[in-house]
C-alpha positions as CSV (number, residue, x, y, z in Angstrom):
1,M,176.2,57.6,160.9
2,S,179.1,59.5,159.6
3,P,180.4,62.6,161.4
4,G,178.4,65.8,160.5
5,R,175.7,64.0,158.6
6,A,172.1,65.3,159.7
7,P,169.7,62.5,160.7
8,V,167.0,61.8,158.3
9,P,163.2,61.4,159.3
10,S,163.4,57.6,159.0
11,E,166.3,57.6,161.5
12,A,164.3,59.5,164.2
13,P,163.7,57.5,167.4
14,P,160.2,55.6,167.0
15,T,159.0,56.9,170.3
16,Q,159.3,60.4,168.9
17,S,158.2,60.2,165.2
18,P,154.7,61.6,164.2
19,H,152.2,58.8,163.8
20,P,148.6,58.1,162.3
21,A,145.5,57.6,164.6
22,E,145.6,54.4,166.6
23,G,142.9,51.7,166.4
24,G,141.6,49.6,169.3
25,W,140.4,50.4,172.8
26,H,142.3,53.2,174.9
27,G,140.9,52.9,178.5
28,V,143.3,55.0,180.0
29,D,142.8,58.0,177.6
30,W,139.1,57.5,178.0
31,G,139.5,57.5,181.6
32,C,141.4,60.8,181.6
33,E,138.8,62.4,179.6
34,L,136.2,61.2,182.0
35,L,138.1,62.8,185.0
36,G,139.1,65.8,183.2
37,T,135.3,66.5,182.2
38,A,134.3,65.8,185.7
39,L,136.7,68.4,187.1
40,L,135.6,70.8,184.5
41,L,131.9,70.6,185.5
42,L,132.8,70.6,189.4
43,G,134.9,73.7,189.0
44,G,132.7,75.5,186.4
45,L,129.5,74.8,187.9
46,S,130.7,75.8,191.4
47,A,131.5,79.2,189.8
48,V,128.0,79.5,188.5
49,V,126.7,78.7,192.1
50,L,129.1,81.1,193.7
51,D,128.2,84.1,191.4
52,F,124.5,83.5,190.9
53,G,123.2,81.0,193.4
54,A,121.2,81.8,196.6
55,D,122.7,84.0,199.1
56,S,125.8,84.7,196.6
57,P,128.5,86.6,198.3
58,V,129.7,87.4,194.9
59,A,126.5,89.0,194.0
60,R,126.7,91.1,197.0
61,A,130.2,92.2,196.2
62,V,129.5,92.5,192.5
63,P,126.0,93.9,191.9
64,S,126.6,94.1,188.1
65,H,124.9,90.9,186.5
66,S,127.1,91.7,183.3
67,L,130.4,91.5,185.2
68,R,129.4,88.5,187.2
69,L,128.8,86.7,183.7
70,L,132.2,87.7,182.7
71,L,133.6,86.4,186.1
72,T,131.8,83.2,185.6
73,G,133.0,82.7,182.1
74,T,136.6,83.4,183.1
75,L,136.3,80.9,186.0
76,F,134.7,78.3,184.0
77,A,137.2,78.7,181.1
78,S,140.0,78.6,183.5
79,C,139.0,75.2,184.9
80,G,139.0,73.9,181.4
81,A,142.6,75.5,180.7
82,L,143.9,73.9,184.1
83,V,142.6,70.5,183.1
84,T,144.2,71.0,179.8
85,I,147.7,71.5,180.9
86,S,147.3,69.0,183.8
87,P,148.6,65.4,183.1
88,L,145.1,64.2,182.4
89,G,144.9,66.7,179.7
90,R,148.2,66.0,178.2
91,R,147.4,62.5,177.9
92,S,143.7,62.5,176.7
93,G,144.0,65.8,174.7
94,A,141.4,67.6,176.9
95,H,138.6,67.9,174.5
96,L,135.9,67.6,177.3
97,N,133.4,68.2,174.8
98,P,131.6,65.8,172.2
99,A,131.6,68.7,169.7
100,V,135.4,69.2,169.8
101,T,135.9,65.4,169.4
102,L,133.4,65.3,166.5
103,A,135.3,68.0,164.8
104,F,138.6,66.2,165.1
105,W,137.1,63.0,164.0
106,C,135.8,64.7,160.8
107,H,139.4,65.6,160.1
108,R,140.5,62.0,160.7
109,H,142.5,62.7,163.9
110,L,140.8,59.6,165.5
111,R,139.0,56.5,164.7
112,L,135.4,55.7,165.5
113,P,136.0,53.6,168.5
114,D,137.9,56.6,170.2
115,L,135.2,59.1,169.1
116,L,132.4,56.8,170.8
117,G,134.8,56.2,173.8
118,Y,135.6,59.9,174.3
119,V,131.8,61.0,173.9
120,L,130.8,58.4,176.6
121,S,133.6,59.3,178.9
122,Q,132.7,63.2,178.4
123,A,129.0,62.5,179.1
124,T,129.8,60.1,182.1
125,G,132.3,62.8,183.6
126,A,129.8,65.7,183.1
127,V,127.1,63.7,185.2
128,A,129.5,62.9,187.8
129,G,130.9,66.4,188.2
130,T,127.5,67.8,188.3
131,F,126.2,65.4,191.0
132,A,129.4,66.3,193.1
133,V,128.4,70.0,192.7
134,H,124.7,69.1,193.8
135,V,126.1,67.2,196.8
136,L,128.7,69.9,197.7
137,W,126.4,73.0,197.4
138,G,123.0,71.6,198.1
139,R,120.4,74.4,198.3
140,R,122.5,76.8,196.3
141,A,123.2,74.3,193.5
142,T,119.3,73.8,193.4
143,S,118.6,77.4,193.3
144,V,120.5,77.6,189.9
145,R,118.9,74.4,188.8
146,D,122.2,72.6,189.0
147,G,123.5,74.8,186.2
148,L,120.9,73.9,183.8
149,T,121.1,75.7,180.3
150,L,117.9,77.0,178.9
151,P,117.1,79.6,176.1
152,G,116.5,83.1,177.5
153,H,115.7,86.7,176.7
154,G,113.0,85.9,174.5
155,L,115.0,83.5,172.2
156,G,112.9,80.4,171.2
157,P,114.6,76.9,171.0
158,L,115.5,77.1,167.3
159,G,117.1,80.5,167.7
160,A,119.0,79.3,170.7
161,A,120.3,76.2,168.6
162,G,121.2,78.5,166.0
163,L,123.3,80.8,168.3
164,E,124.7,77.8,170.0
165,A,126.0,76.5,166.6
166,A,127.5,79.8,165.8
167,M,129.4,80.2,169.0
168,T,130.7,76.6,168.8
169,A,132.0,76.9,165.3
170,L,133.9,79.9,166.5
171,L,135.3,77.8,169.4
172,V,136.3,75.0,167.2
173,L,137.7,77.3,164.6
174,T,139.9,78.9,167.2
175,I,141.2,75.5,168.4
176,F,142.0,74.5,164.6
177,V,143.9,77.8,164.1
178,F,146.1,77.1,167.1
179,V,146.9,73.6,166.6
180,S,147.7,74.2,163.0
181,S,151.1,75.6,163.9
182,R,153.9,74.4,166.1
183,W,154.5,77.9,167.4
184,T,150.9,78.4,168.5
185,A,149.8,74.9,169.7
186,H,150.9,75.3,173.3
187,W,148.9,78.5,173.5
188,T,145.7,76.8,172.7
189,P,144.5,76.6,176.4
190,L,144.9,80.3,176.7
191,A,143.0,81.1,173.5
192,V,140.1,78.7,174.2
193,A,139.7,80.1,177.7
194,A,139.7,83.6,176.3
195,V,137.0,82.8,173.7
196,I,135.1,80.9,176.2
197,A,134.9,83.7,178.6
198,V,133.7,86.2,176.2
199,L,131.1,83.9,174.7
200,V,129.6,83.2,178.3
201,W,129.7,87.0,179.0
202,Q,127.8,87.8,175.8
203,G,126.0,84.6,175.2
204,A,124.7,83.3,178.5
205,P,121.6,85.8,178.7
206,Y,120.4,84.0,175.4
207,T,121.4,80.3,175.7
208,G,123.4,79.7,178.8
209,T,126.3,79.4,176.5
210,S,126.8,75.5,176.6
211,L,128.9,75.0,173.6
212,N,129.0,71.4,175.0
213,P,126.3,68.6,174.9
214,A,128.1,66.9,177.8
215,R,128.1,70.3,179.8
216,S,124.2,70.6,179.3
217,L,123.6,66.7,180.0
218,G,125.0,66.8,183.5
219,P,122.7,69.3,184.9
220,A,119.6,67.9,182.9
221,I,120.2,64.5,184.4
222,V,120.9,65.5,188.0
223,S,118.0,68.1,188.0
224,G,115.8,65.7,186.1
225,R,114.7,68.6,183.7
226,F,115.3,67.9,179.9
227,T,113.4,70.9,178.6
228,D,114.8,72.0,175.3
229,Y,117.9,69.7,176.0
230,W,117.8,69.1,172.1
231,V,119.0,72.7,171.5
232,Y,122.3,71.8,173.4
233,V,122.8,68.5,171.3
234,A,121.9,69.9,168.0
235,G,123.4,73.4,168.4
236,P,127.0,72.5,169.4
237,L,127.2,69.4,166.9
238,S,126.0,71.3,164.0
239,G,128.5,74.1,164.9
240,A,131.3,71.6,165.2
241,L,130.4,70.2,161.8
242,L,130.2,73.7,160.3
243,A,133.7,74.6,161.6
244,A,135.1,71.3,160.3
245,G,133.6,72.1,156.7
246,I,135.0,75.7,156.7
247,W,138.4,74.3,157.7
248,V,138.5,72.3,154.5
249,L,138.6,75.6,152.6
250,V,141.5,77.0,154.7
251,P,145.2,76.2,153.4
252,L,146.2,75.0,156.9
253,E,146.1,71.6,158.6
254,T,145.7,70.6,162.1
255,L,149.0,69.1,163.4
256,T,147.6,67.6,166.6
257,A,144.1,66.8,168.3
258,K,145.4,67.6,171.5
259,L,144.7,71.2,173.0
260,F,148.1,71.0,174.8
261,H,150.4,68.7,172.9
262,D,153.3,67.3,175.0
263,A,155.7,64.9,173.3
264,R,156.4,63.1,176.6
265,Y,152.8,61.8,176.6
266,R,151.2,59.0,174.5
267,S,148.7,60.0,171.9
268,V,146.2,57.9,170.2
269,F,145.5,60.5,167.7
270,A,146.9,61.1,164.3
271,S,149.6,63.6,164.8
272,A,152.2,65.6,162.7
273,M,153.9,66.5,166.1
274,P,156.1,64.2,168.1
275,A,154.4,61.9,170.6
276,K,155.3,59.0,172.7
277,R,154.1,55.7,171.3
C-alpha cells in the first residue's frame, strides 16, 4: 500500500470484517446461551423469592407492594444485564429469550438451525436455573410457586396474552432501536434493563410480566403447574412477530443481533459490525 493511501473495505483484516449469518451447528454459542439463561433465572427468581416469599425480610423492610415490584424488576433486569456484558453474553448475544431470538430470525440475523438451537438452549437453561432456585430456597421458593407466572387482577387468559404481546413488542422494539446504531449498541443492556424494570413494576400484577416463554417454562416444569402456560408462549411470540413487522416500516436497519456487541468475540449472526470469525 502506498503512503497516505486509506485502506479500502476489501483490504480490512478478514477477522474484523462484517459477515453474514453462519450455517451449521454452534455448540459453544448455544452452551453460552444455556448458561446465561440459567443464571438469569437463578438470579431473577431469587429476587422474587426474597421480595415476596415466605418470611421475606424485604417485605418487612419495604411494606409497599408496588415498591417491591419495582425492586424485583430492577434486580431481575440487572441479572440479565450482567449476563449480557459477561463473556457468556458477548459470545452468544445474550438473547436469553425465544421471543428475542425469533425477532432477530425474522430479520435474517440467524439461520434456522441457530433459531432452534438457541430456543432449546434457553428452555433448558431456564429449567435448570429454576430448579437451582427451588433447591436453594426450598419452602420460600415453593411459597411463590417457584416464580410461576399467572394472569391476575381479574385479567383473563386472552387479555393477559394480549398484554404480554404488547409488552414484549415494546421490549423488542427497544432492542432494535439500540442495535441499529453503532453509537447506541453498547447501551442496549442498560436500555433493556430499564424497560424490563418498568414493565415488571407496572405489568406484574396483571400477567406476572414474563415477556419470555423460557422464563415461564422453568417454573411451570419445576412446580408441575401448566395452568395458562400457553399465554406466555402465544403472548411473547406474537409480540416479537408484531415488533419485527413494525420494524420493516422503520427506516433503520439492525446492525447486530448481539445485545452487547464486542468485536473481540466470534459471532454466528449476520452483522454489519466487526466481529471475530
